C-alpha positions, 0 to 999 in steps of 0.5 A: 578822808577828804578824798573819800568824801570827794569820790562820794560826792562825785558818785552822788552827783553823777548818779543824780545827773544820770537820771536827767535827760541830756537835753535838760542838762544842756538847755539849763546851761545854754544861753538864749541864742544857744537854745535857738540854734540848738533847735534849728532856728537862726539867732543873732545878737546885736549890741546896742548902746543906749543914749546913756551908755548902757550896752544892751544885748538885743536878740533876734530870730529872723526866721525858722525852718518853716519860714526862712529869713527874708526881707519884708517880714512883719517885725515884732519886739518881745520884752520880758518881765522883772528879773527876766531876760530874752530866754523867757520867750525861748526856754520852754522849747519849739512846742511851747515858747512864743519865739518859735511860734512867731518865727514859724508864722513868718515873723522877724522876732526881736527879743529885748533885754533890759539893762542890768540883766545877764545879757545887758550887764555892761556900760561904756564907762561904768563898772557893773559892781558900782552903785552908779551902774545900778542907779536905775529902775524900770523908768530908765528901761521904759524911757531909754532902753525900749525906745532905743531898741525900737529905733535900732530894729526899725533902722536895721529892718527898714520898716517904719513900725513894729508890733510890741508884745510885753509880759509883766514889767515888759508892759510897765515899761511900755506905759513909761515910754509912751508917757515920756515919748508919745512920738513912739505911738507912730512906730507901734502898729499894735501893743499886746500886753500879757499880765499888764502891770501898772497898778498893783492895789490888789496884789496877793503876793506875800513878797510884794506885800511884805516889801511894800509894808516895810519899804523904808526899812528894806531900802535902808538895809539894802543901803547899809549892805551895799546891795544895789542889784539882784544877781543872775543865776550862777553855775552853782545855782544851775547845778542846784536846780538840776540836783533838786528839781529834776524828775524823780527828785524827792522834793521836786515840787518844792522848786515851784513854791517861790514862784507860786508865792509871787505869781499865784498857785497853779500846779496843773500848768507846771512842766516839772520836767523843765524846772531845771531849765527854768532855774538855769535861766531865771532870775536873770538879774535886775537892779534893786531899784526896780523892785523898790519902784514897784513897791512904791507903786503898791504903797502910794497907789499911784503910777508915777516915777521913782520916789527919791525922797523930797530933797532929790525929788526937788532936784530931779523933778522940781517938786517934792513928789514924783510926777505921774505917768500920763496914760493919755499919751498911750494912743497905739492900739492896745490889747490886754490879756489877763487871768483871774489867778494872777497875784501881780496883775489882778483882774481889778487892777487890769480893769482900772488900767483899761479904764485909764488907757485911751485906745484899748481894742480888746481885753482877753481873759484866759479861760483857765481860772487857775492861770497865773502870772508866770503861766503867760510864758511857761504854762504847759498849755499856754499855746491853746489857752493864749498864744493862738489868740495872740497870734490871730490878733497880731496878724490882724494888725500886722 
């Protein structure tokens, strides 16, 4: 009986996979560097050790078939959002994703991976299954990881400054870096912020609202369960995405529900064919404290450091409440790109952020009203709606 069931399962699986284009299956399983190389773009991985011992996988695309690698190219660093990785800027392919567009335009493109994701999941001395390894939030990503990435990139390329592009939490960590280390303003030619995230007073995401509402209960439950992190997709998850989300699957549209409930609904910009590839690379892993830190911001309505509780706050900060981040220190030319249907970076919150930042050179509202938080990296028409504008702005400050 077991043999019959095994044969039946194999036939079903082969039948399902036979409906999927081989490129979709392959792209779901390839890593970020494998995707770049598959489509003819040079790819490098550099292992960077941070000041506190985390080993980060820093990815680089130094050129393209249209613009071969060469010294002296303008340098740009792309930083991903929450639960994401460098693959966010790569996985939609050469006709859509930002890495390919910038490489074709003559840029030396570097893509960061924050501590804790699938490409930065090691430490010099700590085991990644321990609470000590995961004792960080996006504060450490901004105050340690990103500055260390910038130092490494500039030393490697011989340049004195670079351009920065962040999405979502990739913008949050930029504010943290500048607040803590204003020296880095001189190392940034321009900062281009996609779905800029600091304040979240007007979030419409049910997940974020629930987490903020029941924050203390959630923290206690995570501690009781010994859950310190969100794991990246496994091989089983990747196969599940291929089985359930491929073209022709009866419930393919259900594969977008979780994303929509977090980011905002916009079915017209979903590339349904690519859903198995997206599920193959996302989520990419993060610490539980990163999500909790965002929830603390929603609850307190203050953009400040991680709240460890009054006792530990006194030990770490010298006060019972965490210190605020100082937006006055963000002096690099800053450009904000946002949308009306973003459930995480709502227009009202972006406007509040704009008023507090001292050197905003431009605010760009995406013309499509339904454009959501994840459309900034995965939308079918992201190039004409956003990236053409972004590239023109990058060139103006290069």
